[in-house]
Steps between C-alpha positions, in 0.01 A plus 500: 500500500224764556151378585235561238263783601188389676183503293147369548566228239817390690326497833210289364742258317692446820175434692391261227835302527459491879142371460621219263780406747314527829128513419279797436419548874874555564487831303537792741638844440774448754617175327495653153699807630746261664557305174542829319748631756295799598295617793127430493397872477695514169240275336212744560635719220417211269207311647218645709475215752509125536170461318628694197825292505296174495273633229812577304604135531152406379523728200849364420358142531194568282716640223731197511205270507334671210816459289503133576141453427536683172778262395302201614182585312652654183351339188295254708134455562279260697668236715852607386442865597346392835812290566730783412306730741507258781853387448622854500339540847648176614855580384481850639388363843794263508769744382379815675323368817510826689359696208237231456421562868445863419211402272335298778364801687271791448716759325457878506343703214830592351601137442155391394485781235856459378598394147600154618165433659324614192714287275438180713120571476509557126705192431268291724208656320642409163550137599136481612380684193659212301239270663224722374395615840303822484659798677244505788587126578879543496512651852351175637739286295795724607404439865479124437841497337659714771347291782619177348839611387584692829360222719710235321815705506459585865463139594789396275718775642460388858573135405157359539543269186844372598366214707306298252480373145441580221741790450365852508544546125254219432233684711590835342433354161166349607397829649578676173301240316210555735516890470517458125187290511312740725590793283390318180167410662443839685133528572313766305312753703125463478 
């Protein structure tokens, strides 16, 4: 059977699969080339360098995450939309750990400005708009959500909650309740 022609999308998809299997830091041009059965220089026709390859994974991850968030928040508002947003992140982190890892770094301008990034921002903004937060306050609330969700998922991912009771789901539900309460009582600017 003939091998499919190499494309940028195929190279990034293989790198993303490697990230999910072995961790984001395991992604190198030489390892991706080995997995594709080509020599490393062959990849340079499709990706500029390792940074561009990693940004490609980030872009792929953001598009996938945006799709999951959109499904999680559709037709919901308030606490239900917040839960849909947060659970989309949590499920994504569990199912695509290497791609999740690609979101835990400072990405390049191409990834930050890509459609997936804009979609995640717009969906998060819509959830916050449902709480009545004015646009100039949403950046602060977005940072609060990101810090809380990412921090929890990082600790959960490394097994920090596996050694004690109650189960992590109970804490997750309490955190979402607390975030909901904070967003409902967001302080007005004076």
